N, C-alpha and C positions, 0 to 999 in steps of 0.2 A: 446535414448530419445523418448519421446512420448508426444502427446497432451493428457492432462489429463482432466477428467470431472470436471466441476466447481460445487461445492456445492452451492445450492441456499438457500436463507433465509427460515428458517423453518427446515433445516436439523440440527440435534443435534450437529454435529461436529463444527458448527459455534458458538456454545454457551458454549463450554467447554474450560477451560484454557489449552493451549498446554503444552506438557512436554518439559523440558530442554533437549537439545542434549548434551550428555557427550562429552567434548572436544576431547577425544580419538577416537570418532567415526566420527568426522567431515570429515576427509579425506578418509574415507572408501567408498567402492563402493555404498552402499545403499544411503548415504547422497549425494554423488556426482551425482548419477543418478537422485535422486529426484530434486536436484537443476537444473540440465540440463533440465529435463522435465518441471519444473516450468518456466524456462526461455522461453522454446519453447511455452508453453501454454500461457504465458503472451503475447508473440508476436502474436500468432494466434488470440487472442481475443482483441488485441490492448490495453492492459492494461498498466497503469503507474506503477503498482505494483501488487504483488500477494503473499499472505501468504499461508503457507502449509495447514492450516485448510480448505482453499477454494478449495483445491484439495484432500480433505478427508484424510489428514495426520495431526495428532495431535501433531506436533513437532514445536518448536520455530524457524522457518525459514521463511524469506521472501526474495523476489527478487524485485528489482525496477530499472526502467530506470534512468540513471543519466542524468541530464541536466546541461549544462553550465549555468553560472550565467545570461547571456543575454537571455537565453531561458526560464527562470522561469516564466516570465509574458506573454508568448505566449499562454499558455493553458488557460482554463477557470476554473481552480480549479481542485482538485483531483476528477475527475468525472468518474474514471474507464477507461478512454481512454486518450491516449496521442495524441497531435497534430503531424501530419507528420512533421518530422524534421530529420536532420542527427542524427544518433544514436551514441552518444558519449560513450555508453557502458551500461552495466547492472551490478548491484552489488547484491551480495547475503549476507545477514546478518543472522547470527546464534546467538541465545540467546540474542536478543537486549534488551538494557535498555536505556530508554530515560529520560533525565533531561532537564526541561525547562531552557532556558537562559533568564533571565529577566522576566518581567511581561506582556510584550506586546502580545496581542492576536489579531487575525484577523478572521473575518467571511468570508467564501467563500463557493462556491458550491462544493459538493462532490457527488459522485455516487460510485457504486461498481459492480464488475463483478458478485457478488453473489446476488445482488439486481438489476437485469437488468431493464433498462428503467425508473429508478427513480432518481431524484436529490433533494438535499436539502441543506440549509445553515447550516454550522457547524462552531463553534468557535474552533480554535486551537491556540496553542502557535506559534508565528511567528518565534522564534529562539529556537533551541534545540541543545543538545549534545547527540549523539548516541554512545553507547558503545556496543561492542559485539565481535564476531569472523567473519572473512571473510571465504570464502570457502576453503582456505588453512589451516585453523585452527589458524591463527594469530590473536591476539587481535588487535582490531582497535577502533579508536575514531574519529568520524566525527562531525563537526559542520555544521548545515544546517539551512537555512532560507527559508522563502517563500514557494514556491510550493514543494520543496524537503522535507522541514520539515513537511509539511502537509502529503505528501505521507508516510514518515517514521512513523508518528504518526498513520495514518489510518491503515497501515499494522501491526504495533505493537498492535493496538487495537484488530485486528483479533486474535492475539496469546493469548489474554486474554478473548476471547469470547464476544467481544464488536463490535457492528455494528455502522456505522455512524449515523443511526437513533437514537441510544441511546444517542448520543452526541448533537443532535439537541435541542436547547433551547425551540423551539416550532415547531410544525409540519405544521405551516401555509405556509412555503415556499416549502413544499414537492410537487414536480411536476413530471409529466411524461416527458420523454425526449423531445417529440414533443413540449410541451408547454414551457419547459425550453428553448429550442432553439428559439422559437418564441418570448418569452417575457423577458427572463432573461439573456441569453448568452451575453457576451461582444461583442460589435460590433466594427469593425475597422473604 
């Protein structure tokens, strides 16, 4: 395992559609090592999720912290960082496909490890169904709502060369982290 370098906005790897991982390669040493390093890198940078293109790998893989239902509202939106809380685990998703469940959308703040120190309001589907493979190469299907649905959509966007800025309806909410914390972050 290794801490990997994060690609920042402007690097071409973030704007290219990532390649599908052949299912026969999922359990191989190369993919397993990449997943392990991505998990370690996500932890090092306190990310809620991390997609392979963000670590200069053009394959359809992301990792994300799993949150219990009661933890979903403790964060302030997919802002690239997770609140300190007991770690219920991390999931790796290979070749994800997302289907919205219903029409309900929610605006919330997002950020990104590849776009440090910026936050903006992004509209996402509140409820989704995620299909793909887990790191053991088994087909999985997950229904997610709220924060987890937002993280899964954000990371899957990375696999298609899309950044959260591209999803913003308007750039008027775009804020540096210091101003976001001062004026927009949810208060207890």
